[in-house]
N, C-alpha and C positions, 0 to 999 in steps of 0.2 A: 484897752478895752477888758475886763475880766469877762469872761462865757454868762452871757444872761443865759444861754438855752444852753438844756442839758442836752448832750449828743442823741441822751435814750428815747429823747424826747424829738426825735425828727424825724420823718419818713418822707422819701425822693419818688416819683417820679409815681405817684399812687395813680392810679386808675378811677374815676368818677361819670359815672352818665351826665351827673347833673348838681343844682348845687345844694342840696340836700344832700347828697350821698357826699360832695365835697367835705364840706360840714362834719357828718357823721365819723369819717374817717379821721379827720383830724381831732372829734372830740373823743374817738376812739384810745386814739393812744392815753389821754388823760385817764379816760376808766381805766386801760389797762395797768398804767400805774398808781389806782385807788386814790389820786388828787380827785376827779368829780365823779359823779355818779350816776347813771347811763339818765335818768332824768335829765338832768343838767344839759344834755345835747338837744332834744327835744324842747327844750325852755329855748336854746337856742335858735333853733327850725323857726320855734313860734314865732320869734319877734320878728325876724327876721317877714315872716307870712303878715303878721298884724304891723309893722313899720315899715316896711320895703328894704332896700338894700343895703340899708343905710352902713352894712359892716364894711362897704368897698371901698375902704376909705383915699386907695389912690388908684392908679393904672394897675392893673392888673394883682391889685393885694386884696384881701380881707381881712377881718379881725372878726372872727369869730366869738361870739362872748353872749353873756345872757346877766342881768338884773344879779348881784353877790343873793344866795340865798342857801337853804339848809342842805341842798344839795353838792355842793362845792366843801370837799373833805378839805383842802389847802389849797392856800392862792396857786398853781402855778402855769406852766406854758407850753404848747406844741407847736408846730410849723409842719407844715407839708407841703410835694411841692405836688403840683401834678401834670400827670403824662401828657392829657388834651386839656388844655384851659376851658372853663364852664362859663356860662354864663347866669348871672345873677338881675340881669334887667336894670345896671347900672351903667352911669357913660363911663363906668371907669373898666367894665365888661372887654373881655373877656379875663376872667382870674385866673391865675397858675400858682398863685402863693398864698398858701392860707396859716392864717397866725390865729392859734385856738387861745383863748382866756378864760382859766375858772376863777375867780375872787372869794375872798371870803369875808373882804367887806369893801365900802367905797374906795379906803383910802389906801389899802394893800399893795394896790400892783399899780400906784402911779410911778413909784422911781422905776422900777422895771419899765412900765409901759414906756416910760419918757428915753428911758436908753432905747430901748429897739426904736422907737421910731426917728430918735436920733442916727439910730444904727441903715435903716431902710430909707429913708430920705436921704443918703447919701447918692447920689450921682447915678441914677441906670444900675441899683443895688438888687431891685427886685428883679429886675432880666436878668442878673447873674446869679439869683440862688435858685430862679425858676429854672437856668439852665444846667445847674450844678449835677454834675453827675454821681455823686458823693457825699455824704453825710459829713465827710470832712472835707469836702469843700464846701457845702454851707457854713459851717463853725468858721472854718478861713476866711470866707466872706462876712461873717455878721462879725467875725473881732476885726475888721478892716487888712486883713491880709491877705488879699486877693493876688494869687497867681497872674505876673506877667502875661499879657496875649501873646 
């Protein structure tokens, strides 16, 4: 599988006091890249406040996103791992890996998202990413080239 995540879009062992800060940290990567505006980060947080922790889609993993809007400059994604997992109030808590997704329309991200889901659904991949000690290690895991135990 080719690279689905740019290395510059990955941060490891981020510190976050709670789920809101975790979403802000993930969103900040895309703000720095110029892919989303800060208002989109607030929309992601507002979505969770209004709809509940629906973004926690599997144990230990949250897909931070909001509806496509003018605050998304270009479709992009970023991945962060947390130094200490956070609670979203979901049965899949605690979360240690967040993927932040910004989309310009409701279809542009589907192909990429399905590839990411396929990668992450592989057995124990989320746990491996959460424990990764470097960006390079995350890239290897995402590419299916895990280091032998």
